TIVEX-140036 format. One line per 2 residues: number of its first residue (from 1); their letters; for each residue x negated, z negated, y of C-alpha. Coordinates in steps of 0.05 Angstrom, whole numbers, m for minus. Example, Ala and Ser with C-alpha at 12.3 -4.5 7.8 and 13.67 -1.06 7.14 Angstrom:
<pts>
1	AS	m246,m156,m90 ~ m273,m143,m21;
</pts>
This chain:
<pts>
1	ML	150,1877,740 ~ 209,1887,694;
3	IT	227,1836,641 ~ 264,1864,583;
5	RS	322,1827,549 ~ 282,1820,485;
7	RI	227,1781,521 ~ 279,1737,553;
9	RT	308,1721,485 ~ 238,1706,458;
11	FA	223,1657,515 ~ 291,1623,507;
13	SA	280,1615,432 ~ 211,1587,443;
15	SL	238,1537,495 ~ 291,1514,447;
17	LV	240,1505,392 ~ 194,1463,438;
19	TA	253,1420,461 ~ 276,1408,390;
21	AM	205,1389,369 ~ 199,1341,427;
23	FA	266,1310,412 ~ 248,1301,338;
25	TA	181,1269,358 ~ 215,1222,406;
27	CQ	265,1199,354 ~ 210,1188,303;
29	NS	170,1146,352 ~ 231,1105,369;
31	DD	244,1092,295 ~ 172,1073,284;
33	TS	172,1025,343 ~ 237,993,321;
35	SG	211,986,250 ~ 145,957,274;
37	SG	181,907,318 ~ 225,885,261;
39	DS	165,878,214 ~ 127,840,267;
41	SA	185,792,280 ~ 195,781,206;
43	SA	121,768,197 ~ 120,720,255;
45	EA	180,682,228 ~ 148,679,159;
47	DT	82,653,189 ~ 120,602,231;
49	GK	158,577,170 ~ 93,573,131;
51	DN	60,534,187 ~ 119,487,192;
53	AS	118,475,117 ~ 44,462,120;
55	GS	54,413,177 ~ 108,376,138;
57	EA	64,373,77 ~ 6,348,118;
59	GS	50,295,150 ~ 75,272,83;
61	SD	5,270,56 ~ m21,231,115;
63	GK	36,181,111 ~ 24,171,37;
65	DN	m51,160,47 ~ m40,112,105;
67	GA	10,72,64 ~ m39,68,6;
69	QD	m93,43,52 ~ m50,m12,84;
71	GS	m66,m84,66 ~ m129,m122,55;
73	GA	m159,m170,6 ~ m187,m165,m64;
75	DT	m165,m112,m114 ~ m129,m146,m171;
77	GN	m137,m85,m216 ~ m63,m67,m220;
79	GE	m59,m28,m154 ~ m44,m90,m114;
81	RS	m86,m134,m69 ~ m90,m209,m62;
83	KV	m113,m247,m1 ~ m182,m275,m4;
85	GQ	m186,m347,21 ~ m237,m356,76;
87	AC	m276,m420,85 ~ m248,m465,139;
89	GA	m284,m476,204 ~ m267,m535,249;
91	ND	m234,m487,298 ~ m186,m463,243;
93	IS	m156,m533,238 ~ m109,m576,277;
95	WS	m140,m646,276 ~ m113,m715,285;
97	TR	m133,m787,268 ~ m97,m850,250;
99	EE	m122,m922,246 ~ m107,m956,180;
101	TQ	m115,m1030,160 ~ m128,m1023,86;
103	AG	m198,m1038,59 ~ m216,m1078,121;
105	GY	m195,m1022,168 ~ m214,m949,171;
107	IL	m199,m883,206 ~ m157,m831,170;
109	VI	m176,m760,190 ~ m119,m711,181;
111	AK	m131,m636,176 ~ m78,m581,178;
113	AK	m90,m506,184 ~ m69,m475,249;
115	PG	m7,m429,247 ~ m21,m364,211;
117	IT	m86,m388,179 ~ m101,m401,106;
119	CV	m170,m427,92 ~ m209,m469,42;
121	LP	m243,m535,54 ~ m304,m534,7;
123	AA	m316,m584,m48 ~ m362,m625,m4;
125	LP	m359,m684,43 ~ m334,m671,113;
127	TV	m390,m680,164 ~ m375,m741,207;
129	AF	m423,m762,261 ~ m424,m818,311;
131	GS	m456,m828,379 ~ m507,m789,418;
133	DG	m559,m800,362 ~ m514,m764,312;
135	TE	m511,m819,260 ~ m476,m788,199;
137	AG	m429,m821,151 ~ m453,m826,79;
139	PA	m410,m815,17 ~ m356,m865,m1;
141	EQ	m346,m835,m70 ~ m395,m823,m126;
143	AV	m375,m751,m140 ~ m356,m692,m97;
145	GE	m282,m676,m98 ~ m248,m608,m108;
147	AV	m239,m554,m55 ~ m173,m558,m17;
149	TL	m135,m496,8 ~ m102,m509,74;
151	GK	m39,m472,95 ~ 33,m467,72;
153	GT	46,m541,85 ~ m18,m568,52;
155	TA	m53,m624,91 ~ m121,m654,76;
157	YA	m142,m726,88 ~ m209,m760,92;
159	GV	m221,m834,104 ~ m278,m858,149;
161	NP	m303,m930,148 ~ m347,m936,210;
163	KT	m377,m1004,191 ~ m394,m1024,120;
165	TN	m439,m1084,136 ~ m420,m1157,146;
167	ED	m473,m1168,199 ~ m458,m1170,273;
169	GG	m481,m1113,315 ~ m474,m1038,314;
171	KE	m455,m984,364 ~ m390,m988,402;
173	LD	m357,m919,405 ~ m289,m889,419;
175	SI	m296,m821,386 ~ m322,m787,323;
177	IV	m349,m717,313 ~ m322,m679,252;
179	GV	m345,m613,223 ~ m333,m574,159;
181	GD	m403,m580,129 ~ m469,m588,165;
183	KD	m471,m516,188 ~ m402,m514,221;
185	PN	m416,m481,289 ~ m354,m513,322;
187	PV	m350,m587,305 ~ m296,m625,342;
189	SL	m295,m692,378 ~ m236,m734,358;
191	PV	m214,m794,399 ~ m206,m861,364;
193	GT	m198,m932,386 ~ m260,m972,402;
195	IT	m300,m978,338 ~ m364,m1011,317;
197	VD	m409,m964,278 ~ m459,m990,227;
199	KP	m475,m952,163 ~ m411,m911,162;
201	IV	m382,m877,101 ~ m331,m821,90;
203	TN	m290,m798,30 ~ m281,m729,2;
205	WH	m221,m686,24 ~ m156,m705,m12;
207	TS	m86,m678,m9 ~ m57,m748,m12;
209	AA	m72,m799,43 ~ m69,m855,m10;
211	DA	m130,m824,m44 ~ m171,m823,20;
213	VP	m183,m898,26 ~ m258,m910,35;
215	FG	m269,m968,m12 ~ m340,m991,m22;
217	GT	m398,m998,25 ~ m466,m1029,28;
219	DQ	m446,m1102,35 ~ m375,m1102,7;
</pts>
């Protein structure tokens, strides 16, 4: 079969056209891919920056909220809080006793708040009991005193007269039991010298030892 020159030229032209079309298509695809990659990278960077900014804002917000929630106590109304004094229990206090000679002799009970504690002794007599039968001391004063806040160097004193009668007799003991009110769940036993107990009395809490002398008594 004979192929004429004109047909050869036609095939050659067609081949060139197909090659040119393929080359143009390949270039276009390459440009599109490159452009898509660039757009994708830019979009990813933008999203990352947005996420980072959101994270920073969230962190700042959380920090602010946590700071605002720090602290405890009662709201004073001006955005600040003041500590609320809790009632003292016997286990909040460091106790000691001292024998005194005034007023015929008595026991001075000394109460200090333990380190880091601020608490309030109520405006009521301390509960002082003696012996296995729980004999309680009566009031040495006619009126109940004021509440005393322990802490920051404040010390409270109460005077106990274990024997207010002139008669012989009574219970011989070497310790007293002290609590902050009748419902104190943790009363403490405090050692004292040997004492005779008969119709005992106790003063209110005072911030001065001189005010805690238990004058008075049944037969005095």
